[in-house]
N, C-alpha and C positions, 0 to 999 in steps of 0.2 A: 039788663045785656044787650038791646039791641042799639041801647046807647052808646055802649062802649066799642059796639063792633064799628058802628058808622064814627065816633071817632077816632079809632084807629084807621079806617080807610082816608077819612081827611087829611089825618096826619101824615100818611104816606102820600096823597097825593098833594103836599103843600099846601093844603089850606087851612085857613085860619077859621074855627068855628067860635065865634060869642059864647061865652058863657051865659047861663042861664041860672036862675034863681034856684031853679027846681036841680040842677045838677048836683051830684054829689062830690065831696073830693076824697079820693083814697090814696093814701101811702104805701109802697111796694117795697120791703127791704129783700136783697138778695143776700143770703148766708153762704159762703165758698166752704161744700166740704165733701171730700172726693173720696173720704174713706182711705187714706194711704198714709203708711206708717213712715216714718222716717228710719231707715236701716243705717247702721251701723257695723263695723266691723272692727273687732278688737282681738289682740294676740295674746294668751296667757303662756307663761312656761312653764314646764309641770317642775316642781321641785323635788316631789318625793314618789310620787305615782305617775305610772305611765298613761299617756293620753288614751290611748286606745281604753284605757279600762274606765275612766269616768265618761269617755264621749257617749255611751248609751245614757248616761242620765242629764247630761247636760242637754242632749239633742233633745230628750224628751220633754225636757220643762221648755225651751225654747220656739216649739213647734206648737205647745198648746197655747203660746202666745199669738203665732203668727205662723202659717205655714210656709210662709218666704224664708223662714231661719233655715240656716244652716252652720251645722258643726264639722267642723276637718280635723284630722290629727295629722302634724309634720314630724318625721324624724329626722333631727340635724346628729348624723354620726359623727362628723369631724367634732363637734362640740358636746359629744353624749349627751344632748340634750333633747327633749320631745316639748312640741308646743301643741296648744288647742287653739284652732283658729274657728271665733265664734262670731257669726253673722247676723244679727237679730236688731229687734226696735230699739232704738235711744232709751224711751222709758223703759224698757226691761233689761238693761244694760246691769243697774246697780244689783237686781238680782241674781244676774249669773255671775256677777264679783263675788256674791257672798256663798251661794252654789261651789263655786271652786274653791275658794279659801277652806270651806270644810270639809271640800272631798281629799285635796290635795293636802294629806296628814302623814307624817310617819308610821310605821306600822310594821309587822310582822310577814316577811315576802310567803307567799303560797307555793303551790305545787311549780305553776309554770311561771314562779318571780312576780308574780303581781300580789299587792297590799288588798285588793278589793277584791272579796269573795261574795258578794251578794247580788252579783248581776242576774242569778239565774241560769247562765249560761256555762258548761265545762264543754272543754275541749279532751280528744283523746287522740292516741297515736298507736298504729297497730302496723307490723311486718308479718304479713303473710308466710307462713309457711309451705305451704302444698298449693293453694289456690293464687292465679292471679288477682292484683289490687282491683283492675277494672271488673271483673267477674263479682268480685266481693262490694265496689261502690254502686253496681246497679242495685243490688239489694237492701243496700243502706239507704239510698235515695228515693228508692221508689218503695219498697215497704216497710221500713224499721225508724225512719226519722220521722219526727213530727213536723209541723206545719211551719217551724222555725229553723228546725236542723237540716244542715247540710254536710255533704261529705264531697272530697277530692281524692284521687290519688295521685301521685309524684314519685319515680323513683323507687320504684316498688316496697312503697308504703303507704297504706291507707291513713286518711286524716280526716276526723268529723267532727263538729260541734253541734250541741241539742240541750235539750233542757236539763236540769241536774240529774234530776229520777232517771231519765231514757237512756244517758248515756250509757251506764251501765250495763241497763239492758241491751242497749245494740253491742255492747262488747260481746258478752255473754253468747248473742247467738252469731258474733261474727266468729267466734274461736268454735262455735258448734260447726261452722259451715266451711270453716276452713280444714277438710280433710279430704286426704289422697282422692285424687281423680282415680273412680273405678277402672282398673284395668287389668287385663286377661291374656295370659297366654296360651294361645290352641296350637297345639302340636297334631298334624297329621302324618299317619303312618301310611306307606303303602306296601302293600303285599301283592305279588305277581308268582303265580303258578303256571308253569305252561308245558304242554305234552306238546310234542310235534315228530310228526314222520314224514319225509322226504323218499320218493321212488323215481329215478331214472332207469326207463326200461325202452331200448332201441337202439337205431344207429345213429351215431353223431353226425348229422347230417352237414353241420353248421363246420366240421373239422373236414369230414370224408370230401365233400365237394371241390375243396382245395386239392385232393391227394388223387386218386383215382378217378375221382366223380361218377358219372353214372355209365363207365365203359363197363358193365357187368360181363358185354360178350364180345370184349377186346381179346380174341384169339391170334396169337400168330402162328405162321405154318412156313416149314423151309423144306422144299420140295428140291428134287434133281440132282441130289449128291450123289455120286458113286464110288464107292469104298473099292482100292484093287487092293490084295495081300501082296506077300512077295511070291508066294507060287506062281502067279499070274503072270508076275514080273520078268520070272526066270524063264518058264514055259516060251514068253513070245520073244524073250532075247535068242532063245537057241532053235526057235522053231517048232519046237514040237513039245509034248505034256500035258496034263490037263490044268485048267485053269477054272476059276469061278467068280463070279461079283455079285454086288447087292447093291440096289436101290432103295432108298427109305427116306424119312421125315419125320418133324417133332414140332409138338405145339406146346406154347407157353400160356398161362393163366394169368388174369389182371393179378396188379398189383393190391390185393386186397388181402388185410390182416384184421388179427382180433383189436387192435388198438383204437379202431372207430366202435366198437359193439360197446355199450351205454346198458350197463348191469349192475344198478348201484342203490341199496337201502340203507337211509340213515336214520337214525331214532333216537330222540333225545329229551331230557324234561329240566326244564331251569327254573329255578327260584330267586326272586329278586325282591329285595327289601329297601326302601327310602325313607326318609324321615323330614319332616319340613317343619318349621316352627316359625309363625308371627303372632306379634303382641298388637292386641287391641285395646283401643279407648273406648269406654263409654259413650254410645251416642257419636261415634264416629264418622266422620265426614268425606272419608277417601276409601277406594275400594284396594284390598290385599288380593295379590294374585300371588299362588305358587303355582308352579308348572315343572313337570317332567320332561325335559326336551334331550332326549339321547343323541349323543352322533355314532353314525355306523363307518365302519372302514371299507371303504371299495375299490378295486382294483382298477388303473385308470392304464390304457397302452396308449405308446405315442407311435409317430409316424414310421420311427425306425425301431419299431418292434421292441420299444424298453419298457418294464411293466413295472410301476410303482404303485404304492398305496397313500389311499388321499381318503383324509378323514370329511365325511360330508355326509347333511342331514336330508335321510329320502325325502322330506316333507318339512315346508316352512312351519306349518302348524305344529305346537307341541302335542307329544304324544299323551299326557293327560294334564289337565291345570284345573285348580280349586281355586275361587275366589270367594273372598268374605266378604258380603256387601255393604253398603252403605248403613247404620241404623242398628249397631251392637247394643244389647241391653244387657248390663250385667247386675245380678239383684245376689242380695245377702240373705242370710240366715243365720239365726242366733237364737239359742237357750234362753228360756224365759228368764234366768240368773244373769244373761250376760248383759242383758239390755242396760240403760243408765236410768237415773231417775227421772230423765224425763222424757224416756222410751227410744234412746237411740242407740242404734248396733255399734258397739266397739269399732275403731278404725287402726288398731295397732299392729304391728307385725305378729304378733302370738296368735292374735286372732285370725289373719290371713294365711295362717299356715293350716290352719284347719280346714280352709278350704270349702266352708259352709257356704254354700250359694249356688248359681246357677247362671249360664251365659245363654243367650237367645243371639241370634244372627241369622239375615237371609244368605244363603249360599249359590254359590252357580260350579255345576262339574261339565267339562267338555272332555270329550275322549277321541282322538283318531287314531285309526288302525289300517297301516299298511297292506292292502290285500294283495296284489301283485304288481306288476312293472308290464306297461303294453310295449306295443313293437318300439316305439320311440324311448323308451326307458325312462316314461315318466309313470309316477306313481300313480296306483288306485286306490283310494283312501276311502275308508267307512267311516264318516264322523257322525257323534251322537254327543248330543246333550240333556241336562237336566239343571232345575232348578226348584229353590223350595225354600222354608224356613224352619230351623232347627232350634229345639232347647235341650240343653244337657246339661247333667249334673256336673260340677266342677269338683274336680281330681278322680274321674273317673275315666275309662276309656271305653269308649262308645263305637258300634260299629256306624260307620258313617257312609259307605257306599260300598256295594257287592256286586259284581259286573262277570258274565261269564261268556265271552266269544268263541264260535266256532268258526273253524275257517276250513274247507273243502274245496282245493283248487285242481284243475287239470289242464295242461297245457300242452300242447305238439306240435313239434316243429321238425319238418320234414317236406318231403316232393309232394307239390300240389294233387289232389286226389286220392295218389296211392295212399297217403298217410292218413286218408279217412276209412280207409277198409280195416274193419274188425280181424284183428290176430296180425292181417299183414303189414300194419302200420307199425308194428315194432322193426320191421324188415326196412320201410321206405322211410322211418324217422324215428325221434326221441319223444316219447310221453313221461312227462314230468307229473307226477301226482302230489302234492302235499297237503296233508291233514295237521291240523292244528289246533288244538282247545286250549283257552287260556282265562284262568280265574283268577280276577283282580279283586282285591278286598281293601278297602279305606275304612281306618277308624282315626276317630278326633279324640282328643284328650284335653282340657282346659285346667288351667292353673290359675288361681287368683296372684296378682303379682303387687307388692307394696312397693313403693319407693324406697324404703329404707333395707330393703330385705336384701343379701349377701348372695340368696340362690341365683344359679346362671341358666 
């Protein structure tokens, strides 16, 4: 070994060393073998079968020979011909000729226009009736399909392919999942009973101050008037006779009448009933709000004392609003005889009409009541709210909310300080007393809705 190394170093340095008798002569032969396969490509026109039908068989054969092999199918629509492009080793190409010759044979067309039924892969097409293809596609690809199966959705149609035995299994599940999306119609009914009493006692100070005002002691006195009679005139003219005379005065009272006195009582009972309906879906993502927002008629006076009626809301906030929150859950129930063999609840129109189920939903109730108007005409509002979660049977009207509101308001308008004296305040002002008691009852009723039902 040392001699070989020394010889190699000597040759590299350009030094010729003499050979000794003891040195051995060795011969080195180099064989070039880079393990490369000579690849060729050949085009095969299809005579009887589709190129895609036999492509898996040819691809499986050529890739066993070399992983660099490739098989592609080409469709020449103008010539109504399909081609198979095969790229593989030159030595394996005669075997490809034999495979294609045996596969490209005439035969009976299958369901999808193919003469080859032995691939083990079957295709299926389904048009959903109630659900979107995208929703069903998620179940097909993530749950139902095998490792080699897949599906896609296009133009409202669901397509998938899988193993022969699994395609029918997927179809059964897709038909079962293609059920109407659970939805329910919730009807809210609003009942209101109101008892009110209004009393106005006293002097209408706002009107009276523009008339006689506070001139309670405004007394007029006319004095120095002398009344002569005819007898006195004749006596004065003749120079004799008796005469008499009188001297008097008179007083006038202030211009005060009963038109400024307010003595009024008003009592009344009112009954209000309203109904609102909203349709919700199972596991909804939007909030549905129903509001009762009445408009009141108010009197407006212009600068030239012309009065007109104006429709205006006392408050911008609705009087009562009920909102159905996100996350509605619609549950179904059925008799044991109504279940299918697989244990599924029916979903036809007749079953929906029975309203066997329950609806659960979160809710929020907001109520605003105008108590009075302040000195500037702005409303004083009492607001309250309630939120929770309710579960109610379908087809039954149930009590949803009950509210009792009592108002006892006393308002005095008159001469400062004097209108605060008991009893005398009715002389120097007006006292308005409002007593009101309101009963509010809200009920809710849920009805299951089928897309094909004609019920309104």
